[in-house]
C-alpha positions in Angstrom: 16.6 6.1 2.7 17.6 5.3 -0.9 14.7 4.9 -3.3 15.2 3.7 -6.8 12.8 4.9 -9.5 12.3 3.0 -12.8 13.6 6.0 -14.7 16.8 6.0 -12.6 17.2 2.3 -13.2 16.8 2.7 -17.0 19.5 5.5 -17.0 21.7 3.0 -15.2 21.1 0.4 -17.9 18.7 -1.8 -15.8 15.7 -3.1 -17.8 12.3 -3.6 -16.5 12.7 -7.5 -16.8 15.8 -7.1 -14.5 13.9 -5.1 -12.0 11.1 -7.7 -12.0 13.7 -10.5 -11.4 15.3 -8.5 -8.6 11.9 -8.2 -6.9 11.2 -12.0 -7.3 14.6 -12.8 -5.9 13.9 -10.7 -2.9 16.7 -8.2 -3.7 14.4 -5.3 -4.3 11.1 -4.3 -2.6 8.5 -2.6 -4.9 7.1 0.4 -2.9 4.8 1.5 -5.6 4.6 1.3 -9.3 8.0 2.2 -10.7 9.4 2.8 -7.2 11.8 0.4 -5.4 14.1 0.0 -2.5 16.5 -2.6 -1.4 14.6 -5.4 0.3 17.0 -5.7 3.3 16.8 -2.0 4.0 13.0 -2.0 3.8 12.7 -5.0 6.2 14.4 -2.9 8.9 12.1 0.0 8.8 9.3 0.5 11.3 5.8 1.6 10.2 6.6 5.4 10.2 9.7 4.9 8.2 7.9 2.6 5.7 5.1 5.2 5.4 7.8 7.9 4.7 9.1 5.8 1.8 5.6 5.5 0.5 5.3 9.3 0.8 8.5 9.8 -1.2 7.3 7.4 -3.8 3.8 9.2 -4.1 5.5 12.6 -4.4 7.6 11.1 -7.3 4.6 9.7 -9.2 2.0 12.6 -8.4 4.5 15.1 -9.8 4.6 18.9 -9.2 1.7 20.5 -7.5 1.0 17.7 -5.1 1.6 18.5 -1.5 2.1 16.1 1.3 -0.7 16.5 3.9 -2.7 15.1 6.8 -1.2 12.0 8.5 1.5 11.8 5.8 2.7 15.4 6.6 2.6 14.4 10.4 5.1 11.7 9.6 7.3 14.0 7.4 7.4 16.5 10.4 8.4 13.7 12.8 5.2 14.2 15.0 3.7 11.7 17.3 1.2 9.8 15.2 0.9 6.4 16.8 -2.9 6.7 16.7 -3.2 7.5 13.0 -3.6 5.0 10.3 -0.6 4.8 8.0 -1.8 2.6 5.2 -2.7 5.4 2.9 -0.6 8.3 1.7 -2.4 11.7 1.9 -1.6 14.3 -0.7 -3.4 17.6 -1.4 -3.6 19.5 -4.7 -4.3 23.3 -4.2 -7.6 23.5 -6.1 -11.3 23.5 -4.9 -12.4 20.1 -6.3 -11.2 17.0 -8.1 -9.9 14.7 -5.4 -9.6 10.9 -5.6 -9.0 8.0 -3.3 -7.5 4.5 -3.8 -6.3 1.9 -1.4 -3.0 3.5 -1.0 -3.4 7.1 -2.0 -5.9 9.8 -0.9 -5.6 13.0 -3.1 -7.5 15.9 -1.3 -8.6 18.9 -3.2 -8.2 22.1 -1.1 -6.6 25.4 -1.5 -3.3 25.6 0.2 -1.7 29.1 0.6 1.9 29.4 -0.2 2.7 30.3 3.4 1.2 26.8 4.5 3.7 24.9 2.4 7.3 23.8 3.4 9.9 21.6 1.9 11.1 18.6 3.8 13.8 16.6 2.2 12.9 18.5 -1.1 9.2 17.5 -0.8 6.4 20.0 -0.7 4.5 19.4 2.6 1.9 21.2 4.6 3.3 23.3 7.4 3.1 22.3 11.1 0.0 24.5 11.6 -1.8 23.4 8.5 -1.0 19.7 9.2 -2.4 20.1 12.8 -5.6 21.8 11.6 -6.1 19.3 8.7 -5.9 16.4 11.3 -7.9 18.3 14.1 -10.8 18.5 11.5 -10.6 15.0 10.3 -9.4 12.6 13.1 -10.5 11.9 16.7 -10.1 14.5 19.5 -7.6 12.3 21.2 -5.3 11.9 18.1 -5.6 15.6 17.3 -4.4 16.5 20.8 -1.4 14.1 20.6 -0.5 15.7 17.3 -1.0 19.4 18.4 0.9 19.0 21.7 3.8 17.5 19.9 3.6 20.3 17.1 3.7 23.0 19.7 6.8 21.4 21.3 8.3 21.3 17.8 7.8 25.1 17.3 4.3 25.5 16.0 3.1 29.0 16.6 -0.4 29.6 17.9 -0.5 32.7 15.5 0.1 30.2 12.6 -2.6 27.9 13.9 -5.1 30.9 14.0 -4.3 31.7 10.4 -4.6 28.1 9.2 -8.0 27.9 11.1 -9.1 31.1 9.4 -8.1 29.7 5.9 -10.0 26.5 6.5 -13.2 28.3 7.7 -16.3 26.6 6.3 -14.7 23.3 5.8 -16.0 20.1 7.5 -14.9 19.6 11.1 -13.9 23.2 11.9 -15.9 23.4 15.1 -14.0 20.4 16.5 -10.7 21.8 15.2 -11.2 25.1 17.1 -12.0 23.1 20.4 -8.7 21.1 19.8 -6.7 24.2 19.1 -7.9 25.8 22.4 -6.9 22.6 24.4 -3.5 21.7 23.1 -0.5 22.6 25.2 3.4 22.2 24.7 3.7 21.0 28.4 2.5 17.6 27.7 5.9 16.0 26.9 4.7 12.5 25.5 1.6 11.0 23.9 0.8 9.3 27.2 0.6 12.7 28.9 -1.5 14.1 26.1 -4.0 11.3 26.3 -4.1 11.6 30.0 -5.1 15.1 29.7 -8.0 14.1 27.3 -9.1 11.5 29.9 -9.0 14.1 32.6 -11.1 16.6 30.5 -13.7 13.8 29.6 -13.8 12.9 33.4 -14.4 16.4 34.5 -11.3 16.9 36.5 -10.0 20.5 37.1 -7.3 21.6 34.7 -3.8 20.6 35.9 -0.7 22.6 35.6 1.9 20.9 33.5 5.7 20.4 34.2 5.9 22.5 37.3 8.9 22.5 39.7 8.3 21.8 43.3 10.8 23.3 45.8 10.7 22.7 49.6 12.8 24.3 52.2 14.7 26.2 49.5 15.7 22.9 47.7 14.6 21.7 44.3 12.6 18.6 44.8 11.5 17.8 41.2 9.5 18.6 38.1 6.2 16.9 37.9 3.9 16.0 35.0 0.7 17.2 36.5 0.1 19.5 39.4 -3.0 20.7 41.2 -1.9 23.4 43.6 -5.4 24.0 45.0 -5.8 20.3 45.9 -2.3 19.5 47.0 -2.0 16.7 44.5 0.7 15.6 42.0 0.1 13.2 39.1 2.8 11.3 37.3 2.4 9.4 34.1 5.0 6.5 33.8 5.5 5.9 30.1 9.0 4.2 31.1 10.8 6.5 28.8 12.4 8.2 31.7 14.1 4.8 32.6 15.6 4.2 29.2 19.4 4.0 29.2 19.5 3.6 32.9 19.9 0.7 35.4 16.3 -0.3 36.0 16.8 -0.9 39.8 18.6 2.4 40.3 16.0 4.3 38.3 13.2 2.9 40.3 15.0 3.7 43.5 15.7 7.1 42.5 12.1 7.7 41.4 10.9 6.4 44.9 13.2 8.8 46.7 11.9 11.7 44.6 8.4 10.7 45.2 9.1 10.6 49.0 10.5 14.0 48.8 7.4 15.3 47.1 5.2 13.7 49.8 7.5 15.3 52.5 6.7 18.6 50.9 3.1 18.1 51.7 1.6 16.8 48.5 -0.2 13.6 47.6 1.2 11.6 44.7 -0.5 9.2 42.4 0.8 7.4 39.2 -0.5 5.7 36.3 0.8 3.7 33.2 -0.3 3.1 29.6 -2.6 0.2 30.6 -4.6 2.7 32.7 -5.4 4.9 30.0 -7.5 2.1 28.4 -9.5 1.9 31.5 -9.2 5.2 33.6 -11.1 3.7 36.6 -8.0 2.9 38.5 -6.6 6.4 37.9 -9.8 7.9 39.0 -9.7 5.9 42.2 -6.1 7.0 43.0 -6.6 10.5 42.2 -8.0 11.7 45.7 -11.3 12.4 44.1 -10.0 15.3 41.9 -13.1 15.2 39.8 -15.3 16.4 42.7 -12.8 17.4 45.5 -12.8 20.8 47.1 -9.5 22.7 47.0 -7.3 22.3 50.1 -6.8 25.5 52.1 -3.5 24.4 53.5 -1.5 23.5 50.4 -0.6 26.9 49.1 2.0 27.3 51.7 3.3 23.7 51.6 5.9 24.4 48.9 7.1 27.0 46.5 5.8 26.2 43.1 7.5 27.6 39.9 6.7 26.7 36.4 9.5 25.2 34.4 10.7 26.9 31.3 8.8 25.7 28.2 10.7 23.3 26.0 10.6 23.8 22.2 12.2 20.4 21.5 10.0 17.3 21.2 10.6 14.6 23.9 8.7 12.1 22.1 
């Protein structure tokens, strides 16, 4: 990502008039005042990459003391942030008051302890824990869970979250942030799985065990997204990521054989896709009545269940 500043252009002998002509000819894209990028490069970027460009530009113009925060920090950390609006760059200055907001920049006033600041590509950015707490306070429960689950997979430590919650005590949205902090788990390996957990919580389902291995007759059967041991039920979210880079027909057949093996081990299996998360009724209908079902007495001996090792890398 090569960003050209007005000052750099002047040092290279390029005048303001030449920069303006390059923009008009479509050779340069103006990211912000005095910040440019090659237009062909900019056109190839997705929304996250374009926001990252805007962040780098804002860091250049805001100068020392401005810290990338909130949704912009989530982008810098590479977190799942598909539900967040990325039309505004968020920065924080470590002071108790004096914020401002425009169409493209929101400058937050808030004390940021040194331990909650990290450097990403040379730009001061709030830490994973501080970023999560800021978003847990200010965005929806669903978005915050997606961010938090991903941050835990990326190595965010719960003790750092506790410290950031303590530092933010008394700020708006802290009650919600604490609820989100209790709910997030690293076992949800994709945004779809995180949102599924939120839907289940809202629907009153019993808490599932995430990413458990099922063995039957001494043989490994598979690792499942959601498992309810007491009810003898397995839930699988099909986000299609698992089929990437594979022959679709072979992948579907392999998944069918895996599901048959899970059923042979004595468990019911139900599946859902992204569209079902917008209308959870179909998932509810296929879930064997988990929201109100009594635990099965026979399922404990049906298979040997063992939790998989927690992964610290992000599968997003």
